[in-house]
C-alpha positions in Angstrom: 110.7 65.2 116.9 107.1 64.2 115.9 104.5 66.9 115.7 102.0 64.7 117.4 101.9 61.5 119.5 99.3 58.7 119.7 98.9 58.4 123.4 99.7 60.5 126.5 102.9 58.8 127.6 103.9 58.7 131.2 106.7 61.1 132.2 110.1 60.1 131.1 112.7 59.5 133.9 115.9 60.5 132.1 117.8 63.4 133.7 118.1 64.9 130.1 114.3 65.5 130.3 113.3 68.7 132.1 112.0 68.2 135.7 108.7 69.8 134.8 108.1 67.0 132.3 109.4 64.2 134.6 106.9 65.1 137.3 103.9 66.0 135.2 100.8 64.9 137.1 98.9 61.9 135.7 95.7 62.2 137.6 93.3 64.9 138.7 94.2 64.4 142.3 97.8 65.2 141.6 96.9 68.3 139.7 97.8 71.6 141.3 95.2 74.4 141.4 92.1 75.0 139.3 89.8 73.7 142.1 87.1 75.8 140.6 87.1 73.5 137.6 88.3 70.1 138.8 87.6 70.1 142.5 85.2 67.5 143.8 81.8 68.0 142.2 83.0 70.9 139.9 81.8 71.1 136.4 84.8 69.9 134.4 85.6 67.1 136.8 82.1 65.8 136.5 82.3 65.8 132.7 85.7 64.0 132.8 84.7 61.4 135.3 81.4 60.8 133.4 83.4 60.5 130.1 81.3 63.2 128.5 84.1 65.7 127.8 83.2 68.4 125.2 85.5 70.3 122.9 87.0 73.1 124.9 89.4 76.1 125.0 91.6 76.3 128.1 92.6 80.0 128.6 95.1 80.9 131.2 98.6 82.2 132.0 101.7 80.2 131.2 102.5 77.3 133.5 99.0 76.8 134.9 98.6 73.3 133.7 96.8 73.5 130.3 98.9 70.8 128.6 98.9 68.6 131.7 95.1 68.9 132.1 94.6 67.9 128.4 96.8 64.8 128.9 95.0 63.8 132.2 91.6 64.1 130.4 92.9 61.8 127.6 94.2 59.3 130.1 91.0 59.4 132.2 88.7 59.0 129.2 90.9 56.4 127.5 91.1 58.5 124.4 93.8 58.5 121.7 95.8 61.7 122.3 97.3 63.9 119.5 99.2 67.0 120.3 100.0 69.8 117.8 101.8 73.0 118.4 100.2 75.9 116.4 103.6 77.4 115.8 105.0 74.4 113.8 101.8 72.7 112.6 99.4 73.6 109.8 96.3 72.4 107.9 98.2 69.4 106.6 98.9 68.1 110.1 95.4 68.8 111.3 94.0 66.8 108.4 96.3 63.9 109.1 95.0 63.8 112.7 91.4 64.0 111.5 92.0 61.1 109.1 93.4 59.0 111.9 90.6 60.0 114.2 88.0 59.0 111.6 89.5 55.5 111.3 89.8 55.2 115.1 86.1 56.2 115.5 85.0 53.2 113.4 86.8 51.0 115.9 85.1 52.7 118.8 88.1 54.7 120.0 87.7 58.4 120.8 90.3 61.0 119.8 91.5 64.1 121.6 93.4 66.7 119.6 95.3 69.1 121.8 96.5 72.2 120.1 98.9 74.3 122.1 98.9 78.0 121.4 95.8 77.7 119.3 95.7 81.5 119.1 98.5 81.3 116.6 96.4 79.3 114.1 95.1 81.5 111.4 91.5 81.5 110.2 92.0 78.9 107.5 93.7 76.6 110.0 90.9 77.0 112.5 88.3 76.5 109.8 89.8 73.1 109.0 88.8 71.9 112.5 85.1 73.0 112.4 83.5 70.0 110.6 85.3 67.4 112.7 84.6 69.1 116.0 80.9 69.5 115.1 80.6 65.9 114.0 82.4 64.6 117.1 85.2 63.0 115.1 87.6 64.7 117.4 87.3 66.3 120.8 89.3 69.5 120.5 91.2 70.9 123.5 92.8 74.2 122.6 95.2 76.0 124.9 95.8 79.7 124.8 97.3 82.5 126.9 95.4 85.1 124.8 91.8 86.2 125.1 89.9 83.7 122.9 87.4 86.3 121.9 90.2 88.1 120.1 92.2 85.2 118.8 89.8 82.2 118.1 87.2 82.4 115.4 83.5 82.6 116.5 82.3 79.4 114.8 85.0 77.4 116.7 84.3 79.2 120.0 80.6 78.4 119.6 81.3 74.7 119.3 83.6 74.7 122.3 83.3 75.4 126.0 85.6 78.0 127.5 87.4 77.2 130.7 89.5 79.9 132.4 92.5 78.6 134.3 93.7 80.8 137.1 97.3 81.7 138.0 98.6 79.4 140.7 98.8 80.8 144.2 101.7 80.6 146.6 100.3 77.5 148.3 99.8 75.7 145.1 103.4 76.5 144.0 104.8 75.3 147.3 102.9 72.1 146.8 104.4 71.7 143.3 107.9 72.0 144.7 107.3 69.6 147.6 105.7 67.0 145.2 108.6 67.3 142.8 111.2 66.6 145.5 109.2 63.7 146.7 108.2 61.9 143.4 111.0 62.7 141.0 113.2 59.6 140.5 116.4 61.7 140.8 115.7 64.5 143.3 114.0 62.1 145.7 117.3 60.3 146.1 119.0 63.5 147.2 118.6 65.4 150.4 117.4 68.7 149.0 116.4 71.7 151.2 115.0 74.8 149.5 116.0 77.5 152.0 114.6 80.4 150.0 111.3 79.0 148.6 109.7 82.4 148.6 112.3 83.8 146.2 112.0 80.7 144.0 108.3 81.2 143.7 108.4 84.9 143.1 111.0 84.6 140.3 108.9 81.9 138.6 106.2 84.5 138.1 103.5 82.0 139.0 104.6 79.7 136.1 104.8 76.1 137.5 106.9 75.0 134.5 109.4 77.8 135.1 109.4 77.1 138.8 110.3 73.4 138.4 113.0 74.0 135.8 114.5 76.8 137.9 114.5 74.5 140.9 116.3 71.8 138.9 119.0 74.3 137.8 119.3 75.7 141.3 119.8 72.1 142.8 122.5 71.5 140.2 124.3 74.6 141.3 124.6 73.4 144.9 127.2 71.0 146.4 126.3 68.5 149.1 127.4 69.5 152.6 129.2 67.2 155.1 125.9 65.7 156.0 125.0 65.1 152.3 122.3 67.8 152.2 122.0 70.2 149.2 120.7 73.6 150.5 119.2 75.8 147.8 119.6 79.4 148.9 119.0 82.8 147.5 122.3 82.9 145.5 121.5 79.6 143.7 117.9 80.6 143.0 118.9 84.0 141.5 121.7 82.4 139.5 119.3 79.8 138.2 116.9 82.4 136.9 119.8 84.7 135.8 118.3 87.8 137.4 117.8 89.5 140.7 114.4 89.6 142.4 112.0 92.0 140.6 108.9 92.8 142.7 106.4 92.0 139.9 104.3 88.8 139.9 102.1 88.6 136.8 99.4 86.8 138.7 99.6 88.7 141.9 99.0 92.0 143.6 102.0 93.8 142.2 100.7 93.0 138.7 97.5 94.9 139.4 99.3 97.7 141.3 101.6 98.3 138.3 98.9 98.3 135.6 96.9 100.6 137.8 99.8 103.0 138.1 100.2 102.9 134.3 96.5 103.6 133.6 96.4 106.4 136.1 99.4 108.0 134.6 97.8 107.9 131.2 94.5 109.3 132.6 96.5 111.9 134.5 98.2 113.2 131.4 101.8 112.3 132.5 103.6 110.6 129.6 106.8 110.2 131.8 104.9 108.2 134.4 103.2 106.2 131.8 106.5 105.3 130.1 108.1 104.4 133.4 105.4 101.9 134.4 105.3 100.6 130.9 109.0 99.8 131.1 108.5 98.1 134.5 105.9 95.8 133.0 107.9 95.0 129.9 111.1 94.3 131.9 109.1 91.9 134.1 107.9 90.0 131.1 104.3 91.3 130.9 102.4 90.3 127.8 102.6 93.4 125.5 99.1 92.6 124.0 97.6 92.8 127.5 99.1 96.3 127.8 97.8 97.3 124.4 94.3 96.1 125.2 94.2 98.2 128.3 95.2 101.2 126.2 92.3 100.5 123.8 89.9 100.6 126.8 91.4 103.8 128.1 91.2 105.5 124.7 87.4 105.3 124.9 86.9 105.5 128.7 89.2 108.4 129.5 89.9 110.2 126.2 86.7 109.6 124.3 85.5 112.2 121.9 87.9 114.8 123.3 90.4 113.2 120.8 88.4 110.6 118.7 91.5 109.4 116.8 92.9 108.1 120.1 90.8 104.9 119.8 92.0 104.4 116.2 95.6 104.8 117.3 95.2 102.5 120.2 93.6 99.8 118.1 96.3 100.2 115.5 98.9 99.8 118.2 97.4 96.5 119.3 97.5 95.2 115.7 101.1 96.4 115.2 102.2 94.8 118.5 100.5 91.5 117.4 102.3 91.7 114.0 105.8 92.7 115.3 106.1 91.1 118.7 108.8 91.9 121.2 111.3 93.5 121.5 110.3 96.0 118.8 106.7 96.1 120.2 108.1 98.2 123.1 108.5 101.2 120.7 104.9 100.9 119.4 103.6 100.7 123.0 105.7 103.7 124.0 104.3 105.8 121.1 100.7 104.9 121.9 101.2 105.5 125.6 102.8 108.9 125.2 100.1 110.0 122.8 97.3 108.9 125.0 98.8 110.5 128.0 99.2 113.8 126.0 95.6 113.8 124.7 92.8 116.0 126.2 90.6 113.8 128.4 86.9 113.2 128.7 84.9 110.4 130.3 81.6 111.7 128.9 81.0 108.6 126.7 81.7 106.2 129.6 79.3 108.1 131.9 76.7 108.2 129.2 76.5 104.5 128.7 76.6 103.8 132.5 73.7 106.2 133.0 71.7 104.7 130.1 72.3 101.2 131.3 71.0 102.2 134.8 67.8 103.4 133.2 67.4 100.3 131.1 67.8 98.1 134.2 65.5 100.2 136.4 62.8 100.8 133.8 62.9 97.8 131.4 59.3 98.3 130.1 59.8 101.6 128.3 58.3 101.2 124.8 59.7 102.3 121.4 57.7 105.4 120.3 55.4 104.6 117.4 57.1 107.1 115.0 60.4 105.3 115.5 59.1 101.8 114.7 59.6 100.0 111.4 56.4 99.2 109.5 57.2 96.4 107.0 53.6 95.1 106.9 50.2 96.8 106.2 48.9 95.8 109.6 51.8 97.6 111.3 51.1 100.7 109.2 47.4 100.6 110.2 48.6 100.5 113.9 50.5 103.7 113.3 54.0 102.3 113.2 56.3 104.9 111.6 53.6 107.7 111.6 55.1 111.1 112.1 58.7 110.1 111.6 60.8 112.9 110.0 63.8 111.9 107.8 66.7 114.1 109.0 68.3 114.4 105.6 65.2 116.2 104.2 65.9 119.2 106.5 68.4 122.0 106.7 71.8 120.8 108.0 70.4 117.3 107.9 68.8 117.7 111.3 65.2 118.0 112.5 64.1 118.1 116.2 62.0 115.1 117.2 61.8 112.6 120.1 64.1 109.7 120.0 63.8 108.4 123.6 60.8 106.5 125.1 58.0 108.7 126.5 59.0 108.1 130.1 62.6 109.1 129.5 62.1 111.8 126.8 63.9 114.5 128.8 66.9 112.4 129.8 70.4 113.6 128.8 73.1 111.0 129.0 75.9 112.5 127.0 77.4 115.6 128.5 80.3 116.6 126.3 83.2 118.3 128.1 84.9 121.5 127.1 88.1 119.6 126.2 89.5 119.0 122.7 87.0 118.0 120.0 84.2 117.7 122.5 84.1 121.4 122.8 83.0 121.5 119.2 80.6 118.7 119.7 79.1 120.4 122.7 78.5 123.6 120.6 77.0 121.6 117.7 74.5 119.8 120.0 73.5 123.1 121.6 72.8 124.8 118.3 70.7 121.8 117.1 68.5 121.4 120.2 68.0 125.1 121.0 68.2 124.6 124.7 65.5 122.0 124.9 68.1 119.2 125.2 71.1 121.3 126.2 74.0 119.2 127.3 75.8 120.5 130.3 
């Protein structure tokens, strides 16, 4: 199997090819969902129809059409299309595509390089793309299910536009099934009735590719009735997916309900509840790195300085999950979750930044006090910049009392340490320094 192809070929018709590939949309009008990007008059559609497509990163859940959209763009803009999978390709393959694109450019032909799972490219592999993207030798379309700000290097992000693809809704997925039964060369010749379409959609988890391939297997498990119809019922659907119905849709309400229960269990100091909801998410196929990221946020928002090492542990857990992957990542997540649930809690840091942001937004004109300003030039020194500043390390305990807030906010207190964990010590230290003039409480 070749690592890349020269043009976006039409869907094959062989029954050996998965249904999802056979019915892959060829035009924007056949595309399911993503109306916020490719609906009439929307930004990406305008760029495609105007043949001014920039390099881009398509970020979204599995089965939302990232590969299909890249192929449609190539077809619409009459561009040569190369596809690489970041799991199997490396710098060598990237350079081969760039060399071909350079030659094609001389003949007036544009080249689109589509990289699936671009988050799996390491820094060196991503660096190899920069020059060609910047010079317009290739138009890069990267697809990822991971947050690009974590997984894609900043120079490549800055040279690309980010488009977020949304999970397909129930109506979109119903449309995908109806279209497949109508346009597929094989299914359209049969009388297929999907009696439990809701179960089929729910077990697909919002993934159109999984939906279609599950449909094809389910149809194969049915036998024509006396009237020639094939009725796909609950039994066939569950057998096709090899599991019973689990009430967890990664793109729907139960996804948010479950992660909410998990976070509230951590915040509520219940390691048993946290582990249970963690198990529910993992069993349903939730992305373990999504769970790890949520725990990083909680470590600051809900644990904070009551247990400062919680943030370090949560961050390390994310790295370890990334390195190890499933199924072993479940053990790392369980360790982090039980630790965070068992930590003393404080949201003082969270409340501090929220209060400070409110003052910044309501009083944007507060000036930096003169004694806190830098004075790199003689003119600035003459204006009094830096006058009266006292260097803390010159004083006992490396502390000296002075004003650090703007004049209009000089008495504000944003950080109110709690009496929990390490914050009790922090609270006492601040009280001893500020002698009641800036007493947190």
